N, C-alpha and C positions, 0 to 999 in steps of 0.2 A: 163185430169187434175189430178195433183198429190194430195196426201193428204194435203201437205203443202198449195197448192193453194186453196183447199176447205176450210181449216181452215181460211185462209186469208180472203176469201170472207165472210165466216160466221161471222168473227169478224169485218166486215165493212171496211177492209183495201182497199186502192185504188188499181187500176190495176198496179202491179209492173212492167209489161212489157211495159207500156206506155212510149214512148220516152220523152214526156213532163214531166214525173215523174222522169226519170232517168238522163236526161241531166243536167250537171253542168254548168249552164248559169246565175245564179243569185248571187247577192252580199249577204254576210252572216249576214247582220245587224239584221235580226229577230232571228237567232240562237244566236247571241251575246247578244241580250236582254234577252233571256231565260236563258242563262248561267249566266249573271250578276244577274238576279233575284234570281236564285237558290243559287248563292254564298252568298246572304244575309241569306239563310237558312243553311249555312255551308256545302253546297255540292260542292265538287271539280268539276272543269270544265271537267276533264277527265271522271267523272261519267256521266255527262250530255251528253257528246259527244260519249259515248260508241257505237261502231259499225259503226260510220260514217267515220272512217279513217281521221278525222280532228283533228289537234292538236290545243290547245287553242291559241297558238301564231298566227295561220293562220287567226283567226277571226279579227286580227288587221291589216292584210295586204290587201291593196286595190285591188290586183290582184286575191285574192281568190274568187273562184266561187263555189256555192253549187247547189244541186239538191233538188227537192221536196222529193225524197227518203230520203236524209239526214235530211231534216227538219222533215219529218214524224218520223224518228228514235229518233230525239231529243225530239219531243213532247211526244212520248211514254215513253222515259226515264224520262222526267220531271213528267209525270203523275204518274209514279211508285215511284219516289224519294220524291216528295213533299207531305208533310202532312198539308200544309196550304191552305185553300180554297181561291179561287180568285187569285192565283198567275199568271194566264194567263192575268187577267186584269192589274195587276201591271207590268207585263213584257211589255204589249202593251203600257202602259203609258210612257215607256222609249223611244218610237219611235218618236223622234223629227224630224221635217221636213228635217233637214240637213243629217239625217241618210240615206236618200233615194238618195243621189247623185244628178245627173243632173235632175232627176224627181222632187226632192224637190226644187231645184232652179227654175225649170220651174213654180212650184206653187207660189213661193215667188215673182217671177218677172212678173206674169200675170197682164194684164191691169185692169181686173175687176173680181169680184166673179164669174160671169157667164163664163168668159173665163177660169178661174181656174178650175171650175167644169167640163167643156168640156175637158180640158187638162188632168185632173185627171182620168176621165173615159176612155179616149182613150188610155192612156199610162200606166195604172196601172200594166199591166202584165209584164212590164220590170223589176219590182222590186221583182217578185216572191211572190205575196201577199198570205196571208192565204185565202182571199175571193176575188172573182171577185165581182164587184158591178155595179149597174145601177142607174141613177139619173133621177128622174121625177120632172119637174119644174111646181109647181102650182103658182097661182097668188100671194099668200103670204107665201107659205110653200114649202120647198124642201124635197122630200122623197128619201132616199138612201136605196136601197135594196141589201142585202148581199147574196152571195151563195158560200159556201166553195169550193175551187178549186178541192179538191180530197177526201173530207170526207162528203158525202151527207146524211148519216143517222143521223137524229137529236136525236136518242136514244143513240148514242155513245158519250163517254166523249171527244173524239178527235174532234168531230164536235163542241161541246160546246166550247172547248179550242180555236179552230180556230175563232169562232165568238167573243168570249170574247176578244181575242188579237186584232182582227180587229177593234172592236168597240173602245177600249181604244186607239189604235194607231191613228184612225181617229180623235178622240177628241184632242189628244196631237198635232198632226201635223197640224190640222186645226186651232187650237189656235195660233200656231206659225205664220201662214201666214195671218190669219184674225185678231187676237188679243185675249187677255184673256177674252173678253166678250162673245166669241162664246160659245154656249151651245146647247145641244140637247133639243128639246121640248117633245120628246117621243121616247122610244125605244121599238121595237117589237122583240120577240124571238120565234122560232118554237119548243122549247123544254120545258120540265117541269121545274118548279121553283126549282132551286138547294138550298141546305141548306145555301149557302152564298149569297142568293138573296139580302140581305141587303146591301152588298157591291156595287151592281149595283146602288142602289138608292143613296148611299153615294157618289160614284164617278160621276154619271151622273146627279144627282140633278133634276130628272124629272120622270114622270110616266114610269114604266117599265112593259110591258105586256108579260107574258109567254103564251105558248100554242097557238101561232098564226100560220097562214099559211106560214109565211116567216119571215126572219130576216132583221133588218135594223133599221134606225132611221129617225126622222124628225127634221127639224130646221127651224127657221124663215128665209124667203128669204131676201137676202141682195145683191143688185147689184151695190153697190158703188165701187169706185176705190180702189185697194189694195195699202196699204201705201208704199210698196217697189216695186211698178210696175216699170219695165224698159223694153221697147220694144226691145232694142238691145239684152239684155241678154236673154229675153224670146225667141226671134227668134233663137238664138244660141242653147238654151237648147231644143227647139222643134225639130230642125234639128238633134241633137244628139239622142234624144229620138226616133225619127222616124227610125233612123238607128238601134238602139237597138231593137225596136219592130220588125223590119224585121228579125233580128237574132233570136229572140224568136219564131216568127211564123215559120221560116225555121226549127228550131230545132224540131218542132212538127212532121216533116216528112210526109210521105204519110198517116200514121195513122190518123193524124189530119184532112186531107182532107176527109177521109172516115167517121170519126165521124160526120163531118159537113153534109155530104150527108145523113147519116142515120137519124140524128136529123131532117133534112128537110123533110123526107119522112116517117112519121109514118104510121102504118097500113100495108102497103105493102112495106116491106124492099126489096131493089133491091138485086139481086144475085151478087156474086163477079164478075161474067162475065159481068153483066150490069155496075157495077162500073168501071171495067177495061176499058170498051168501053168509058164510060164518061170521064175517065182520059187519054184516048188515049194510052192505054197500053194493052199488051197481058195478059190474066189471069195468066199465069205461071210466067211472070215477076213481076206482082203485088204480087203474093204469096211470091216470093223470097224477094222482098223489105220488106214486112211485117215481114217475118222471120228474116231478118237482123236487123229489129228494135225491135225484141223480142216479137212480137205479131202475131196475125192472124185475119182473117176476123171474125171467130167465136167468138174470145175473144172480139173484138171491138163491135160486135153486142150485146153480153151479157152485156158489160159495158154500152152501151147506153140504152138498155132495163131496166137495173137495176136503173139507174139514173132517167129515165122517170117514172118507176113504183113507186119509192119513192115519186116523185113529185105528181103523180096522187093520191096516197093514202093519202098524207098529205094535199093536197090543193084542192081536188075535192070531190064530193059525188058520183063519178062513182062507179058502182058495179065492182066486180072482173071480171064478164063476159065482161063488157064494156072495162075495162082496158086490159084484154086478147086480145080483138079485136084490140084495139089501138096498142098493141105491136106485133101484127102479130101471136098470138097463136090461135090454132084451137078451144080451149075451156079453161074454167077457171081452170080445173084440171092441164093442162100443165103449165099454168102461175103460179099456186100455187106451183107446184114442182120446177119450176125454181127459184121462189122467195125464197123458203126455202133453195135452194142450194146456193144462193147468200148471204143471210143474216142470215140464221139459224132461221128465224121467219116465221110464217104463215102470209100471207098478211092481213087477217082479224084481227089477234092479233096485228100486227104492226099498223094498222089504229086505233085500239081501245086503244093503249097505252095511259094512262092518260098524258095530257100535261098541265094541270092546277092544 
């Protein structure tokens, strides 16, 4: 690993070699929202887009595709340029449902709220979201849980940016297809209360809890028919979104398959030879494919271990020894050295970082 790679991991950067991070397969609506918000602060679009090889005019062209790498650069530029707290919240509020193309029209034309929730969760990845999300249906309440796609460390500003943008975007888009009466009943966040916490309460008009084990929101369950429901339009948008989801999944390449295998098998991670057998490939061919995708089995294993380690430290009371065992390390010392290499922090210090 090069010095640049080590610094990248220590700063909480995502794995730059990941195909899903590098592939230009998403529409640029989120970048356009950030550029528009910073224009209100008198920052030129060229400043915000620095390093992305995107021209401002490309954000208005429907054929333009972006990658998470470009989005990551824009977020980091925005964090460097902006002096106004809460600008990620305001940028997210710009994300009306029609900004999401066919995905947005699929929500608008759904037959019911429950159908729209299922559609949203299934196809969210086609829009290149800041956060993946899951939906839990209670008798009277719906709980939506967020997980940033590429920024897992809740102590980093870019993690908070992703969550703020996603929360505000969900609020705006849901009001578009449900109606202006839609509101969160509670917001939960896994990071410490920022100086601009008052903006959360101003925008969301509900209790906001910081220092929680996960991010997300709750709202009152409503299973009535959607006012713009249209079964023919919905069937058409679902068919198109299914095709787009297939393209996104394919873009993940062989690395995405290996990540899934590793996540499914904690404690005893299979060797690359075992994975090659499972994928019906020769180990040498598998290594060549990973090299072509800009990664390796070793990098993928470290990536999965880092994400799981952060989750265990934030969401469980497991000791470092227990986490080391879960991640396949022989002892806590080896786990500690690896975690320091990934994040620049000792796992115990990371766990004890104040979140309230």
